N, C-alpha and C positions, 0 to 999 in steps of 0.2 A: 401557199395558202394552208395546206395541211402539213404539219410537221410530224416527223417520225417520233414515236415515243422513245425517250431517252431512258435507258436502264443502266443502272450501275453494274458493271461487269462482275463485281464482287458480291452483289446482292443475289440471294437465292430466293426464288419465288415458289418454293415447295410448301404445300400444306399437308400435314399428317393428321389424320382424324381417327380417333378411337370412338366409335359410335355408341349410341345408347344400346343397352343390353349386351355390350361387349366387355370382355375382361382381358387384361393383359398382365402377365407376371414376368418380370425380367428387366433388363436394362435396354434403354433406347438412346441412340445418339444420332443426331441429324443437324444439318445447318438450317433446315426449314422451320416453319412455325408448327405448333401443335394445337389441336382442339380436342379436348377430352370430354366426352359426354357419357362415357362408360366408367369402368373401374380399372385402375392401374395400381399394381404393387411392384415397386422397384425404383429404378433411377431413370430420370429423363435429363439428358444433356443436349442443349441446343444453343446456338448463337441467335436464335430468333425469339419469338413470343410464344408463351404458353397460355392457353385459355382453358379454364376448367368451367364447363357449363353447369347450370343449376342441378342437373341430375348426375354430374360427374364427381368422381372422388379419386384422390391419389393418396397412397400410403407409401412413403419412401422419401426420395431425394429429388429435388428439381434444381438444376443449374440453367439459368436462362438470362436473356437481356431484359425482357419485360414480361410481366404476368398480369392477367386479368382473372380473378377468381370469383365465381358465383356459387360454386359447389363446396365440397369438403376437401381439406388438405390436412394431412398429419405427417410430420417428419421434419426434414431439413430443407429449407427453401432459401436459395441463393439467387437474388435478382440484381443484376448489374445496374439497372436503371430504375424503372418505375414498377412498383407493385400496386395494383388497383384492386381493392376489395369491394365487391358489390354488397348490397344489403342482405343477401341470402348466403353470404360466404361464412364458412366456419374454418378457422385456422388453429391448429395445435402443433406445438413443436418449437423449433428454432428458426429464426428468420434473419438473414443478412441482406440488406438492400441499399439502394441509392436514394430513392424517394418513396414515400408512402402516401396513398390516397385511400381513405376509408369512408364508405357511405354509412349513414346511421342504420343500425340494425345488424351490422356485421359482427360476428363473434371472433375476436382476436385474442386467443389464449396462448401466447408465444413469447419467448424472449426475443427481443428485437435489437439488432445492431445496425447502425447506419454506416455506410461506406464513405470514406473520403471527406464528406462535408464537414464533419466535426474537426478533423485535422486541419483542413483549410481555414476554418473559422479561427481556430487557436493560433495558427500562424499569422493571420491578419491582426489579431489582438496583440500578439507579441511584437509585431512590426510597428504598430501604432504606439505601443508603450515605449519602444526604443526611440521612436521619432520624438515623442514628447520629452524624454530624458535628454536627447541631444539638443532640443530647442531650449531647454532650461539652462543647460551648461554653456550655451553659446552666447 
């Protein structure tokens, strides 16, 4: 009747929080998620999600799988999957990401490069062109 919760053994369920009125200077590396409501200057590397709250700010580098930003970010942002910018977000710097979601009102003043999707689209277009050429010669 009641089943046990199945967890992925490779999944880390850690949450790291830098609270409001807290400041951190330096480099952070973790497999868990981060929530930042204070100030961070430095590098954050995680295989999890990074959330910057409304009052939070990061000046430096973030490498993560997903990010939700409501506060301020300045620097280099590398998101493997989805970057979600809320209406109160302010982004300055360079961004490399898989997918982007932006709410109206967000300030996005950054150079932006999309990972993988453009290359895959070009490969599909080249394959379809080659198929059309092959059909015409046949």
